[in-house]
C-alpha positions in Angstrom: -11.4 -107.9 14.5 -13.6 -105.3 16.7 -13.3 -101.8 15.3 -14.8 -100.3 18.3 -12.3 -102.2 20.6 -9.4 -101.4 18.5 -10.4 -97.4 18.7 -10.6 -97.9 22.6 -7.3 -99.4 22.7 -5.8 -96.7 20.4 -7.2 -94.0 22.7 -5.9 -95.8 25.8 -2.5 -95.7 24.0 -2.6 -92.2 23.3 -3.9 -91.2 26.9 -0.7 -92.7 28.3 1.2 -89.6 27.2 -1.4 -86.9 26.9 1.2 -84.1 26.4 3.1 -85.7 23.6 -0.2 -86.7 22.0 -1.4 -83.3 22.1 1.7 -81.6 20.9 1.6 -84.3 18.0 -2.0 -83.3 17.3 -1.1 -79.7 17.5 0.2 -79.5 13.8 -3.3 -81.1 12.5 -5.2 -78.5 14.7 -3.1 -75.5 13.3 -3.3 -76.9 9.8 -7.2 -77.7 9.9 -7.8 -74.2 11.6 -5.7 -72.3 9.1 -7.3 -74.1 6.1 -10.8 -73.2 7.3 -9.9 -69.5 8.3 -7.9 -68.9 4.9 -10.8 -70.4 2.9 -13.5 -68.4 4.7 -11.5 -65.4 3.9 -11.5 -66.2 0.3 -15.0 -67.2 0.3 -16.2 -64.0 1.9 -14.2 -61.9 -0.5 -15.8 -63.7 -3.2 -19.3 -63.3 -1.7 -18.7 -59.8 -1.1 -17.7 -59.1 -4.7 -20.8 -61.1 -6.1 -23.0 -58.9 -3.7 -21.6 -55.7 -5.0 -22.0 -56.5 -8.7 -25.4 -58.0 -8.0 -26.5 -54.5 -6.4 -25.3 -52.8 -9.5 -27.0 -55.3 -11.8 -25.6 -58.0 -14.0 -27.5 -56.8 -17.0 -25.5 -53.6 -16.9 -23.5 -52.3 -19.7 -21.2 -49.3 -20.2 -20.4 -47.5 -23.4 -17.3 -45.3 -23.2 -15.5 -43.3 -25.7 -12.6 -44.9 -27.5 -9.6 -43.6 -29.1 -8.6 -41.8 -32.4 -5.6 -41.6 -34.5 -4.7 -38.4 -36.1 -1.6 -38.0 -38.4 0.1 -41.0 -36.9 -0.6 -40.2 -33.3 -2.8 -42.8 -31.5 -4.7 -41.6 -28.5 -5.8 -43.9 -25.6 -9.2 -45.3 -24.6 -11.6 -42.1 -23.6 -9.3 -39.3 -25.2 -11.8 -38.8 -28.0 -15.1 -37.6 -26.5 -17.3 -38.7 -29.5 -20.5 -40.1 -27.7 -23.6 -37.9 -28.0 -27.2 -37.9 -26.8 -28.3 -39.2 -30.2 -26.3 -42.1 -29.8 -28.1 -43.0 -26.7 -31.4 -42.3 -28.4 -30.5 -44.4 -31.4 -29.6 -47.5 -28.9 -32.9 -47.2 -26.8 -35.0 -47.0 -30.1 -33.1 -49.6 -32.3 -31.7 -52.2 -30.0 -34.7 -54.5 -28.7 -32.4 -56.2 -26.3 -31.9 -53.0 -24.2 -34.4 -51.7 -21.6 -33.1 -48.6 -20.3 -30.4 -46.0 -21.3 -28.9 -43.1 -19.3 -26.4 -40.6 -21.0 -23.9 -39.5 -18.5 -21.6 -36.6 -18.0 -19.2 -36.8 -15.2 -17.2 -34.0 -13.3 -16.1 -32.9 -9.9 -16.8 -29.7 -8.2 -16.9 -28.1 -4.8 -20.5 -28.2 -3.4 -21.3 -25.4 -0.8 -24.2 -25.5 1.7 -24.4 -22.7 4.2 -20.7 -22.6 5.8 -20.0 -26.1 4.8 -18.4 -27.2 1.8 -17.5 -30.7 0.2 -15.6 -31.6 -3.1 -17.4 -34.5 -4.6 -18.2 -36.2 -8.1 -21.0 -34.7 -9.8 -22.8 -37.2 -12.0 -25.0 -36.0 -14.9 -27.5 -38.8 -15.8 -30.9 -39.4 -17.4 -34.1 -40.0 -15.7 -33.6 -44.0 -15.7 -30.2 -43.8 -14.1 -31.6 -45.4 -10.7 -33.4 -48.1 -12.7 -30.3 -49.1 -14.7 -27.8 -49.1 -11.4 -30.6 -50.7 -9.3 -30.4 -47.9 -6.8 -33.3 -46.8 -4.7 -34.0 -43.4 -3.6 -34.1 -43.3 0.2 -35.7 -39.8 0.8 -37.5 -37.6 -1.7 -37.8 -38.4 -5.6 -35.5 -38.6 -8.5 -35.8 -36.4 -11.3 -38.2 -37.4 -14.3 -37.9 -37.0 -18.2 -39.5 -33.5 -18.2 -36.7 -32.3 -15.6 -33.9 -33.6 -17.9 -35.5 -32.3 -21.0 -35.7 -28.7 -19.5 -32.3 -28.9 -17.8 -33.8 -28.2 -14.4 -31.1 -27.6 -11.7 -32.3 -30.2 -9.2 -30.0 -32.6 -7.5 -30.2 -36.0 -5.8 -27.5 -36.6 -3.1 -25.4 -39.7 -2.2 -25.8 -40.6 1.4 -22.1 -39.3 2.2 -22.5 -36.1 0.6 -26.0 -35.4 2.5 -24.3 -36.7 6.0 -21.3 -34.2 5.4 -23.3 -31.1 4.3 -26.5 -31.4 6.4 -25.3 -33.7 9.3 -28.4 -35.6 9.9 -30.8 -32.5 9.0 -33.5 -33.0 6.4 -31.9 -31.9 2.9 -34.9 -32.0 0.8 -36.0 -28.5 -0.5 -32.6 -26.9 0.4 -30.5 -25.0 -2.0 -27.0 -26.1 -2.6 -24.3 -24.5 -4.8 -22.3 -26.5 -7.3 -19.6 -24.3 -9.0 -21.6 -21.3 -7.7 -24.7 -22.4 -9.4 -27.9 -23.1 -7.2 -29.4 -26.3 -7.1 -32.6 -27.6 -5.2 -32.2 -30.8 -3.4 -35.0 -33.2 -4.2 -33.9 -36.6 -2.9 -31.4 -38.9 -1.1 -30.0 -42.0 -2.6 -29.8 -45.2 -0.2 -26.1 -46.1 0.9 -24.3 -48.3 -1.5 -20.8 -48.3 0.0 -17.6 -48.9 -1.9 -17.1 -49.8 -5.5 -14.8 -52.6 -5.6 -12.8 -50.9 -2.9 -11.8 -48.0 -4.9 -14.1 -45.2 -3.9 -17.2 -44.7 -2.2 -20.4 -44.6 -4.5 -22.3 -42.5 -1.7 -19.8 -39.8 -2.4 -21.6 -38.1 -5.4 -24.5 -36.0 -6.6 -26.6 -36.9 -9.4 -28.1 -34.1 -11.6 -29.9 -34.1 -15.0 -27.2 -34.8 -17.8 -28.5 -31.8 -19.8 -28.0 -29.6 -16.8 -24.5 -30.9 -16.5 -23.8 -30.3 -20.2 -25.0 -26.7 -20.2 -24.2 -25.4 -16.8 -21.0 -27.5 -15.8 -18.9 -28.7 -18.7 -20.4 -26.6 -21.5 -20.4 -29.2 -24.1 -24.3 -29.7 -24.7 -23.4 -32.0 -28.0 -21.2 -34.6 -26.0 -21.6 -37.1 -23.1 -19.0 -38.8 -21.1 -20.5 -42.2 -21.3 -23.7 -44.2 -21.7 -25.1 -46.6 -19.1 -27.6 -49.2 -20.4 -29.8 -52.1 -18.9 -30.4 -55.2 -21.0 -33.7 -56.6 -20.6 -32.2 -59.6 -18.8 -28.8 -61.0 -17.8 -29.2 -63.6 -20.6 -29.8 -60.9 -23.0 -26.3 -58.9 -22.3 -24.3 -60.5 -25.2 -27.0 -59.8 -27.8 -27.5 -56.3 -26.4 -23.6 -55.8 -26.7 -23.9 -57.0 -30.4 -26.8 -54.4 -31.2 -25.0 -51.6 -29.5 -21.9 -52.0 -31.4 -23.8 -52.3 -34.5 -25.9 -49.2 -34.1 -22.9 -47.2 -32.7 -20.7 -48.2 -35.7 -23.6 -46.8 -37.9 -24.1 -43.6 -35.9 -20.5 -42.8 -36.1 -20.0 -43.8 -39.7 -17.2 -46.3 -39.1 -16.2 -48.2 -42.5 -16.2 -52.1 -42.3 -12.8 -53.4 -40.8 -12.1 -50.0 -39.3 -11.4 -49.7 -35.5 -14.3 -48.8 -33.1 -14.1 -45.3 -31.7 -16.0 -46.6 -28.6 -15.8 -49.3 -26.0 -18.7 -51.6 -24.7 -18.2 -53.2 -21.3 -20.4 -56.0 -20.1 -20.9 -55.9 -16.3 -21.6 -59.6 -16.4 -18.1 -60.3 -17.8 -16.5 -58.1 -15.4 -18.2 -59.6 -12.3 -17.3 -63.2 -13.7 -13.5 -62.0 -14.1 -13.5 -60.8 -10.5 -15.4 -64.1 -9.4 -12.4 -66.0 -11.1 -9.7 -63.7 -9.4 -11.3 -64.4 -5.8 -11.7 -68.1 -6.5 -8.0 -68.2 -7.3 -7.4 -66.4 -4.1 -9.2 -68.9 -2.4 -7.2 -71.8 -3.6 -4.0 -69.9 -2.9 -4.8 -69.2 0.7 -6.2 -72.8 1.2 -3.0 -74.2 -0.4 -0.6 -72.1 1.8 -2.7 -73.2 4.9 -2.5 -76.9 3.7 1.3 -76.8 4.2 0.7 -76.9 7.9 -1.3 -80.0 7.6 1.7 -81.5 5.6 4.1 -80.5 8.6 1.4 -82.2 11.1 1.6 -85.1 9.3 5.2 -85.5 9.4 4.9 -85.0 13.2 2.6 -87.8 13.3 4.6 -90.2 11.5 7.7 -89.0 13.6 5.8 -89.8 16.8 4.4 -93.2 15.7 7.8 -94.3 14.9 8.9 -93.5 18.2 5.8 -95.3 19.6 6.6 -98.3 17.6 10.2 -98.4 19.1 9.0 -98.1 22.7 6.3 -100.7 22.3 8.4 -103.3 20.5 8.0 -105.9 23.3 4.2 -105.3 23.5 4.0 -105.9 19.9 5.9 -109.4 20.3 3.5 -110.4 23.3 0.3 -109.7 21.1 1.9 -111.7 18.1 2.7 -114.4 20.6 -0.9 -114.5 21.7 -2.2 -114.9 18.2 -2.4 -111.3 16.8 -1.9 -111.2 13.2 0.0 -108.6 10.9 -3.2 -107.0 9.9 -4.2 -106.7 13.6 -0.9 -104.9 14.5 -1.2 -102.8 11.2 -4.7 -101.7 12.0 -3.9 -101.1 15.6 -1.2 -98.6 15.0 -2.9 -97.1 12.0 -6.2 -96.5 14.2 -4.0 -94.6 16.7 -2.7 -92.2 13.8 -6.1 -91.8 12.5 -7.6 -91.1 15.9 -5.0 -88.6 16.6 -5.7 -86.8 13.3 -9.2 -86.8 13.6 -9.1 -85.4 17.2 -6.9 -82.7 15.8 -9.2 -82.2 13.0 -12.2 -81.6 15.3 -10.2 -79.1 17.4 -8.9 -77.5 14.4 -12.4 -77.0 12.9 -13.2 -75.3 16.2 -10.1 -73.2 16.0 -10.8 -72.2 12.3 -14.5 -71.2 13.1 -13.5 -69.1 15.9 -10.4 -67.7 14.2 -12.7 -66.6 11.1 -15.1 -64.9 13.2 -12.3 -63.0 15.1 -10.7 -61.9 11.9 -14.1 -60.7 10.7 -14.5 -58.8 14.0 -10.9 -57.3 14.3 -10.0 -56.7 10.7 -13.8 -55.8 9.5 -13.5 -58.5 6.7 -16.3 -60.6 5.6 -15.7 -64.2 6.1 -17.8 -67.1 5.1 -17.3 -70.5 6.8 -19.1 -73.1 4.4 -19.8 -76.9 5.2 -17.7 -77.7 2.3 -14.4 -76.3 3.7 -15.1 -77.9 7.1 -15.9 -81.4 5.3 -12.7 -81.0 3.1 -10.4 -79.9 6.1 -11.7 -82.7 8.3 -11.3 -85.3 5.3 -7.8 -84.0 4.7 -7.1 -84.4 8.4 -8.2 -88.1 8.4 -6.1 -88.6 5.0 -3.1 -87.4 6.6 -3.3 -89.7 9.5 -3.8 -92.6 7.0 -0.9 -91.4 4.7 1.6 -90.7 7.5 0.5 -93.4 9.8 0.8 -96.4 7.3 4.5 -96.6 7.4 5.0 -96.9 11.0 2.0 -99.3 11.4 3.4 -101.4 8.7 6.8 -101.5 10.2 5.4 -102.5 13.5 3.3 -105.5 11.7 6.6 -106.6 10.1 8.4 -107.3 13.3 9.8 -110.7 14.0 7.7 -111.8 17.3 10.8 -113.7 18.5 13.1 -110.7 18.2 10.4 -108.5 19.5 10.1 -110.8 22.7 13.6 -110.6 23.2 14.0 -106.6 22.8 14.7 -104.8 25.9 
């Protein structure tokens, strides 16, 4: 049995009714294209999330205030502002798995420059804030330890704030007012974009946390949170344990009592988001695969019709020496060729569709060779699965009855 010859016969048989063959393969084309496009959307979302967390640093940890019970009333997380600059200092000095620490004070305020104003987030931070957040200063400088200790009124702008207040002009050295207090602009941060789709990280101003404590919030003994960078991503779990132990001692928490703080590991958060996007990819791919199932049913239907139309041809082939397996393979080859041709066109449609989605919707899509190979393999499998029954039915025909069929 010559395989190439059988494939040529299959192609010739399919070309007899080109429109019917195309419409039959259309289900496979749409199915493969949909699978590739949907999986590319899911993988693009996963890649986007990974890049965002990578830009923030996977060895990043956050310490937030916890809750407190008082006379039977239990407050939620963050209701008890009990973190202090001394907590940050103790963590830096005692935790050998920690590299950098930045006490943070967060608030919002109206910022004024000349006749322009902008409401934005004000982030009071330590001198190592940009190192912890893996954030580069694009223009000017970031404040140093001496500026933090002396509580100087200096500000580093996010790129969005800089654009809205200065409209492309150089902001370095200019005076802005935050809650009517003058601040000198010493730097502009590089553009980071959105944080997980919730808000723009560029819509903020960073000032020394000591200045924020004294001038903006009026609480020099408290901080909102503490940003921490472990010495490496592999040391984040160890750093978390050390931080928890140190803060329990700092806050005089009795053994077995509930912590009045929370430590969040960015690596765990990143892993959780990655798992979510992975589930989304499987879900989108699974939904699109239904189209392949429908296309396979169409192939089975048309192959059954083809067997009925070619009963006499089958009888003639058998009478001149064709065996059951030859007839089986002939019709199975037609189904597989139909599926694979549909798969090739579907791959082209899927790649083009994913690029079109990326351009129109502005979503990041990522077409991988794995998704193309999987969709193509699935298309071939559909041809084998749904083409086997019609092919077997053709091979089991009685040659005498087939020759008598009109």
